[in-house]
C-alpha positions as a Markdown table, in Angstrom:
| # | Residue | x | y | z |
|---|---|---|---|---|
| 1 | Arg | 92.5 | 77.8 | 78.2 |
| 2 | Asp | 91.2 | 76.8 | 81.4 |
| 3 | Trp | 91.9 | 80.0 | 83.6 |
| 4 | Ser | 90.4 | 79.2 | 86.8 |
| 5 | Ser | 93.8 | 77.6 | 88.4 |
| 6 | Asp | 95.5 | 80.9 | 87.8 |
| 7 | Val | 92.8 | 83.0 | 89.1 |
| 8 | Cys | 92.6 | 81.0 | 92.2 |
| 9 | Ser | 96.3 | 81.5 | 92.7 |
| 10 | Ser | 95.9 | 85.2 | 92.2 |
| 11 | Asp | 93.5 | 85.3 | 95.1 |
| 12 | Leu | 95.8 | 83.4 | 97.3 |
| 13 | Leu | 98.7 | 85.9 | 96.4 |
| 14 | Gly | 96.5 | 88.9 | 97.1 |
| 15 | Ala | 97.2 | 89.9 | 93.4 |
| 16 | Arg | 96.0 | 93.5 | 92.1 |
| 17 | His | 95.6 | 92.1 | 88.6 |
| 18 | Ile | 96.7 | 89.3 | 86.3 |
| 19 | Lys | 98.5 | 90.3 | 82.9 |
| 20 | Val | 97.3 | 88.9 | 79.8 |
| 21 | Gly | 98.8 | 89.0 | 76.3 |
| 22 | Pro | 97.1 | 88.8 | 72.9 |
| 23 | Asp | 97.6 | 86.0 | 70.3 |
| 24 | Met | 101.4 | 85.9 | 69.8 |
| 25 | Ala | 100.9 | 83.9 | 66.5 |
| 26 | Asn | 99.3 | 87.0 | 65.3 |
| 27 | Thr | 95.8 | 85.1 | 64.4 |
| 28 | Thr | 93.1 | 87.4 | 63.3 |
| 29 | Trp | 90.1 | 86.8 | 65.6 |
| 30 | Pro | 86.7 | 88.2 | 65.4 |
| 31 | Leu | 86.5 | 91.1 | 67.7 |
| 32 | Glu | 83.1 | 89.8 | 69.3 |
| 33 | His | 85.2 | 86.6 | 70.3 |
| 34 | Met | 87.8 | 88.5 | 71.8 |
| 35 | Asn | 85.7 | 90.6 | 73.7 |
| 36 | Glu | 83.5 | 87.7 | 74.9 |
| 37 | Arg | 86.8 | 85.8 | 76.1 |
| 38 | Phe | 88.2 | 88.8 | 77.6 |
| 39 | Ala | 84.8 | 89.5 | 79.7 |
| 40 | Ala | 84.8 | 85.7 | 80.8 |
| 41 | Leu | 88.4 | 86.0 | 82.3 |
| 42 | Cys | 87.6 | 89.2 | 83.8 |
| 43 | Glu | 84.3 | 87.6 | 85.6 |
| 44 | Leu | 86.6 | 84.7 | 87.0 |
| 45 | Ala | 89.3 | 87.3 | 88.2 |
| 46 | Ala | 86.5 | 89.2 | 89.7 |
| 47 | Gly | 85.6 | 86.2 | 91.8 |
| 48 | Ala | 89.1 | 86.3 | 93.0 |
| 49 | Asn | 89.1 | 90.1 | 94.0 |
| 50 | Cys | 91.5 | 91.2 | 91.3 |
| 51 | Gly | 91.5 | 92.5 | 87.7 |
| 52 | Val | 92.8 | 91.6 | 84.3 |
| 53 | Val | 95.0 | 93.9 | 82.3 |
| 54 | Leu | 95.7 | 93.3 | 78.6 |
| 55 | Glu | 99.1 | 94.2 | 77.1 |
| 56 | Ile | 99.2 | 95.1 | 73.6 |
| 57 | Met | 102.5 | 93.7 | 71.7 |
| 58 | Pro | 104.1 | 94.7 | 68.3 |
| 59 | Trp | 104.1 | 90.9 | 66.8 |
| 60 | Ser | 100.5 | 90.0 | 68.0 |
| 61 | Asn | 97.1 | 90.3 | 66.7 |
| 62 | Leu | 96.7 | 93.4 | 69.2 |
| 63 | Ala | 99.6 | 95.6 | 68.1 |
| 64 | Ser | 98.0 | 99.0 | 68.3 |
| 65 | Val | 96.4 | 101.0 | 71.2 |
| 66 | Asp | 93.2 | 101.4 | 69.3 |
| 67 | Ser | 93.1 | 97.4 | 68.9 |
| 68 | Gly | 93.6 | 97.0 | 72.4 |
| 69 | Val | 90.8 | 99.5 | 73.4 |
| 70 | Glu | 88.5 | 97.8 | 71.1 |
| 71 | Val | 88.8 | 94.3 | 73.0 |
| 72 | Val | 89.0 | 96.0 | 76.7 |
| 73 | Ala | 86.1 | 98.4 | 76.1 |
| 74 | Gly | 84.1 | 95.9 | 74.1 |
| 75 | Ala | 84.2 | 93.7 | 77.1 |
| 76 | Gly | 82.6 | 96.1 | 79.3 |
| 77 | Cys | 84.2 | 94.9 | 82.6 |
| 78 | Ser | 85.1 | 97.3 | 85.5 |
| 79 | Asn | 87.9 | 95.0 | 86.3 |
| 80 | Gly | 89.6 | 94.7 | 82.8 |
| 81 | Gly | 91.7 | 97.3 | 81.6 |
| 82 | Leu | 94.9 | 98.1 | 79.3 |
| 83 | Leu | 98.4 | 97.5 | 80.4 |
| 84 | Ile | 100.6 | 100.3 | 78.4 |
| 85 | Asp | 104.2 | 99.5 | 78.1 |
| 86 | Ile | 106.5 | 102.0 | 76.5 |
| 87 | Trp | 108.7 | 99.3 | 74.9 |
| 88 | His | 105.7 | 97.9 | 73.1 |
| 89 | Met | 104.4 | 101.4 | 72.3 |
| 90 | Val | 107.8 | 102.2 | 70.7 |
| 91 | Arg | 108.8 | 99.0 | 69.0 |
| 92 | Gly | 105.1 | 98.8 | 67.7 |
| 93 | Gly | 105.2 | 102.2 | 66.2 |
| 94 | Asn | 102.4 | 103.6 | 68.4 |
| 95 | Asp | 102.6 | 107.3 | 68.8 |
| 96 | Phe | 102.6 | 108.6 | 72.3 |
| 97 | Ser | 99.6 | 110.9 | 71.4 |
| 98 | Thr | 97.2 | 107.8 | 70.9 |
| 99 | Ile | 97.6 | 107.4 | 74.7 |
| 100 | Glu | 95.4 | 110.7 | 75.1 |
| 101 | Thr | 92.6 | 109.2 | 73.1 |
| 102 | Ile | 92.3 | 106.1 | 75.4 |
| 103 | Pro | 88.8 | 106.6 | 77.4 |
| 104 | Ala | 89.3 | 107.5 | 80.9 |
| 105 | Gly | 89.7 | 104.8 | 83.3 |
| 106 | Leu | 90.6 | 102.1 | 80.7 |
| 107 | Ile | 94.5 | 102.1 | 81.6 |
| 108 | His | 94.8 | 99.9 | 84.6 |
| 109 | His | 98.6 | 99.6 | 84.7 |
| 110 | Val | 101.8 | 100.9 | 83.2 |
| 111 | Glu | 105.4 | 99.5 | 82.4 |
| 112 | Ile | 108.4 | 101.9 | 81.8 |
| 113 | Asn | 111.8 | 100.9 | 80.6 |
| 114 | Asp | 114.5 | 101.8 | 77.8 |
| 115 | Ala | 116.0 | 100.2 | 75.0 |
| 116 | Ala | 118.5 | 101.0 | 72.2 |
| 117 | Asp | 117.2 | 103.0 | 69.2 |
| 118 | Glu | 117.7 | 100.2 | 66.8 |
| 119 | Ile | 116.0 | 96.7 | 67.6 |
| 120 | Val | 118.7 | 94.4 | 68.8 |
| 121 | Gly | 118.0 | 90.8 | 67.0 |
| 122 | Ser | 114.4 | 89.8 | 66.7 |
| 123 | Leu | 111.5 | 91.9 | 68.5 |
| 124 | Phe | 111.3 | 89.0 | 70.8 |
| 125 | Asp | 115.0 | 88.8 | 71.6 |
| 126 | Asp | 114.8 | 92.7 | 72.0 |
| 127 | Thr | 112.0 | 92.4 | 74.4 |
| 128 | Ile | 113.3 | 89.8 | 76.5 |
| 129 | Asn | 117.1 | 90.3 | 76.6 |
| 130 | His | 117.9 | 94.1 | 75.7 |
| 131 | Arg | 115.8 | 96.3 | 77.8 |
| 132 | Arg | 117.7 | 98.8 | 79.6 |
| 133 | His | 117.1 | 101.0 | 82.6 |
| 134 | Cys | 115.1 | 104.4 | 82.2 |
| 135 | Gly | 117.1 | 106.9 | 80.6 |
| 136 | His | 119.7 | 104.5 | 79.4 |
| 137 | Gly | 118.5 | 104.1 | 75.8 |
| 138 | Gly | 116.5 | 106.0 | 73.0 |
| 139 | Phe | 113.3 | 106.2 | 74.3 |
| 140 | Asp | 111.6 | 109.5 | 75.1 |
| 141 | Leu | 110.2 | 108.6 | 78.6 |
| 142 | Pro | 109.4 | 112.3 | 79.5 |
| 143 | Ala | 107.1 | 112.5 | 76.4 |
| 144 | Phe | 105.6 | 109.1 | 77.3 |
| 145 | Ile | 104.9 | 109.9 | 80.9 |
| 146 | Arg | 103.4 | 113.6 | 80.0 |
| 147 | Ala | 101.2 | 111.7 | 77.6 |
| 148 | Leu | 99.8 | 109.5 | 80.5 |
| 149 | Asp | 99.5 | 112.7 | 82.7 |
| 150 | Arg | 97.4 | 114.3 | 80.0 |
| 151 | Gln | 95.2 | 111.0 | 79.8 |
| 152 | Gly | 94.7 | 111.6 | 83.4 |
| 153 | Tyr | 96.4 | 108.0 | 84.4 |
| 154 | Asp | 97.2 | 108.1 | 88.1 |
| 155 | Gly | 97.6 | 104.2 | 88.8 |
| 156 | Pro | 100.6 | 101.9 | 89.3 |
| 157 | Val | 103.6 | 102.2 | 87.1 |
| 158 | Gly | 106.0 | 99.1 | 87.2 |
| 159 | Ile | 109.7 | 99.1 | 86.0 |
| 160 | Glu | 110.2 | 96.0 | 83.8 |
| 161 | Ile | 113.7 | 95.5 | 82.6 |
| 162 | Leu | 114.2 | 92.3 | 80.8 |
| 163 | Ser | 117.9 | 92.1 | 80.1 |
| 164 | Glu | 120.5 | 89.3 | 79.8 |
| 165 | Thr | 123.2 | 92.0 | 81.0 |
| 166 | Glu | 120.9 | 92.8 | 84.4 |
| 167 | Arg | 120.3 | 89.3 | 84.8 |
| 168 | Gln | 123.9 | 88.7 | 85.7 |
| 169 | Arg | 124.2 | 91.5 | 88.3 |
| 170 | Pro | 123.1 | 91.4 | 92.1 |
| 171 | Phe | 119.3 | 92.0 | 92.2 |
| 172 | Val | 119.8 | 94.7 | 94.8 |
| 173 | Asp | 122.1 | 96.7 | 92.4 |
| 174 | Val | 119.5 | 96.3 | 89.5 |
| 175 | Leu | 116.7 | 97.3 | 91.7 |
| 176 | Asn | 118.7 | 100.5 | 93.0 |
| 177 | Asp | 119.4 | 101.4 | 89.4 |
| 178 | Ala | 115.9 | 100.9 | 88.1 |
| 179 | Ile | 114.4 | 103.0 | 90.7 |
| 180 | Ala | 116.9 | 105.6 | 90.4 |
| 181 | Gly | 116.4 | 105.7 | 86.4 |
| 182 | Ala | 112.6 | 105.7 | 86.8 |
| 183 | Arg | 112.7 | 108.7 | 89.3 |
| 184 | Gln | 115.1 | 110.6 | 87.1 |
| 185 | Gln | 112.7 | 110.4 | 84.2 |
| 186 | Tyr | 109.7 | 111.3 | 86.1 |
| 187 | Thr | 111.4 | 114.6 | 87.6 |
| 188 | Gln | 112.4 | 115.4 | 84.0 |
| 189 | Ala | 109.0 | 114.8 | 82.8 |
| 190 | Arg | 107.3 | 117.1 | 85.3 |
| 191 | Arg | 109.5 | 120.1 | 85.6 |
């Protein structure tokens, strides 16, 4: 894929980073190839003064923290890092203790949310339609936050609530609930 137009758009918008995902078809690619492709994307992004974050996903060829680390660390780009999303960690069976094994400085962004204890529908349907506000599901967000703290992460955290229910509500109400839920979980984690 030619990413140059996406990278140019990120520069015009003043984006901090570009979020990319792994192979959603779960195709096995040689690690060297993935390192090279990620490094090439990071090089393009550097020209637009932004970074690239790679998000691991349970239905992809990069479903574990270790596999994401291999790609990002292997690319060796200072503007390239991992995006750690609690939903993908939990649904992918990644124990939060693996966060502490990520080399310092390799996590560039974190996303928080919550969901039911059990997957609703397919993994894809669950991720785009059934996420919940922090503290309104079965995820142990305080444990996730404490693992990030022990790892040394102090960068940006996004609240990602993809939900057919929340899409029906007024945006300001969803925003206020998202912020309140996240604050409550951080307060609980750091008592």
